[in-house]
C-alpha positions, 0 to 999 in steps of 0.5 A: 404438415404433421412433421412441420407441426411437430417441429414447430412444437419442439422449436417453440418449446425450446424457446419457451424453456429458454425464456423460463431459464432467463426468468430464473436467472433474472430478477424484478421486472426483467424476470417478469418480462421473461415469464410473460415472453415464455408463457406467450411463446409456449402458448403460441407453440401449442396453438401453431402446432394445433393449427398446422396439425388441423390443416393436415386433417382431412374429412370428405366434407369442407371444414371451417373454424369459428375465428373468435374461438380459434383465437381464444383457444390460445388463452388457456395455453398461455395462462397455464404456461404462465402459471407453470413458469411462475411455479418454477421461478424459485432458484431451488426447484423441488420435485413437488414444484416440477410436478405442479408445473407439469400438471398446469402445462399439461392442462394448458396443452389439453385445454388449448387443444379441445378449445380449438376443436370446439371451434369446429361446429359439426352436425351431428356434434363430434364425439370423443372417446373418453379413454383416449381423451384421458390418455391424451391429457396424461401424455401431455402431463407426463411429457411435460414432467419429463421435459421439466425434469430434464431442465431442472434436475441437472444434478440427476441428469448428467448432461451438458447444458445445451444438449439438456435444453435441446432434449427438454424442448424435444420432449415438451414438443412431443408432449404438445404434438403427442397430446394433439394427435392422440386426441385426434384419434379419439375424435369421432365424426359420424357419417353424413355430418356437415360442418356448420362453421364458417370456412375461410377462403384462404388456401391451406398451404398459404395458411400453413406458410403464414402461421409457420413463418410467424411462429418461427420468426417469433421463436427465432427472435425469442432465442436470439433475445435469450442468447443476447440476454444470456451473453449480456448477463454473463458479461455483466456478471464477469464485469461485476466479479471483476469489480468485486475482485478489484474492490476486494483487492482495494479493500485488502490494499487499504487494510494493508496500508492502514495496518502498515501505517499503524505499524509505522506509527507504533514504531515511531511512537515507541522510538527514542528519537524524535520523528517529525514530518513537515509539509511544503509550507513548513507546518508540522503534520506529525510529532511523535512522543519522543519529540514531545519529550525532547522539545517540551511541546505536545503533539497538540501544540505542534501539529499545524505550527511552523517548525522553524519558528519554535525549535530553531535558535534565533541566530540560525532562523534566517538561514533556515527560512532562506533555504526552505523554499529551495527545498520545496521546489526541488526536494534537495538541500544541503541536509537532505540524505545526511546526518548533521549536528545542528543547534536546536531550541527547547520550549524553555529556551535552552539551546542544545546540540541535535543530530538531524537526519533529513529525507525528502518525500513527495505527498500530494505532488508537494515536497515534504520533509521527514526528520529524525532528531536525536539529542546529541548533548550526551554525545557531545559531552562524551566526545569532548571528554574523549578529545580531552583525553586525547589531547590532555595529560592525565596527571597535570591536566595540561596539553600532552605530548601528542597534541603538542606535536600537532600544534608544533607542526601547525605553528611551524607552517604558519611561521614559514608562511607568514615569516613570524617568529616562533620560540620553543622552550624545553625544561625539566625538574632538577634532581626529580628522581631524588624527590621521588626517592626521598618523598615518594612518588605521590609527592613527586606527582603533586610537585608536577601538578603544582608546577604545571599550575604555576607555569600555566598561570605565568604564560600568555593565552596564546602560549601552549604548555605541555608535559613532554614526558616524566618531569620534562615540560615544553612551552610553544610561544608563537610570535616570540623571538629568541630574546623574548623567549629567553626572558619568558624562560628566566621569568618562569625559572625565578618564579619556580625557584621562589615557589614553595612546593608542599612536602618538598619545599624548594624546586628548581628547573633547567631551561633550553630555549630555541627559536625557529629558523627558515628550513627548520622542521619539528625534529630540528627545532626540537633538537636545538631546544633539547641541546640547550636544555642539556647544556643548562643541566651540564652547566649546573642546573637552575639556569636558562640556555639558548642557541646563542649561549650553548655550543653547537 
């Protein structure tokens, strides 16, 4: 029974210390419940150990116990344990708190013991050795101090949590049992004493089994509850940590997204091209400063407005309205993923060429469109200039030889396909070298410029005049047969003959005229006209020769 009492004290102490640990790991009502459970558990451990220890105590006379005082003896132990645990509730426990708690617990163990002993009424009364009583109380306090130091000074005690808990429970159990059996040594029962307390009729073994079973059941339930609470707390802590980590990652992603959005906004705000975003209804959701400058509408005026109604010219509006619903359904369209030049309209009604790059993006499960728009006015002007330089003679401003050859090829194909007449006229200025030598090259250039102006005013809109090279010119006359072409050449010859040229005076020209015949190509037609021109110059100049009048 002695060993059983010590074992119950140790298991009960371990359970109570476990409850105290759960108290410190909890807060609010949960911490209060664990403190109450720990106090009751330690009080029950002290009482059970005392009860079973007294069952192991034998005198030559029957012994009985006052039931009320026996049960009441648990209260000092429970109260002292509660006070001790209350002192230990703070997260940071200093040595002073441990000492105070040890004093309370030692006092509670001792109070329970001697209150329980008071339940035995003897005649003459039981006497105690004061020194041994003091030693028993000191043992309870010192052993409690050792157990609490083991539990709550982990930095000094280099030991894992579980062994430290077990060792703390063992030391606390020794405090309880050590105090009890030391106190029993100081107990003096005089010979011939009789017990005046009521003795129950319950067999000692049955009493021991009942008390042991109830205590162990309470302790095991308490340990299971503490382990379950510890597991739930750990799981909750892990879940909370995961939630906090997820929240932190979400905050970081949100911050990154906001920073990225701000970066994109700064880039688009600083862009020289207009950046426009419209939703699935065609309403503007983004309008950067370049768009304000390009179209003349402020961001406040455009956001929430229909884009097409304001910036698309009237003659193109129907096509846009027809194609936009198809884009909304599929995110596809003829302009998506491409750069196109389209007409656009400014606030003042001016229509200008714009290069538009469109992309489809999905927002809230709906297709939206983002467009990058560049004012192509200057680009178109430059391209027109480049095209003019590529097709125009620099000196005279009329068509150059390269462009004339392209048009000659095109007109021959058309004549071949539709069997339509086509006439080619070649002419050059008579004795032009003499003009340069006599009046200078500048006067010669002015003569060519004036000649081009005169001839350009004498031909049809459908005819093409070109400077073939040097002082030689060519006229392509679609729809003209050979006779009509000869008449046109004669008309121009007479007009030039009568024309007064500044610094030079009279200038004459020689003409060669040839018409297209089936099977002719560019070279063969040009050779026919060139032979006629050569014959006109050989025949005295200032005349018109055709393929019918020139030798083959």
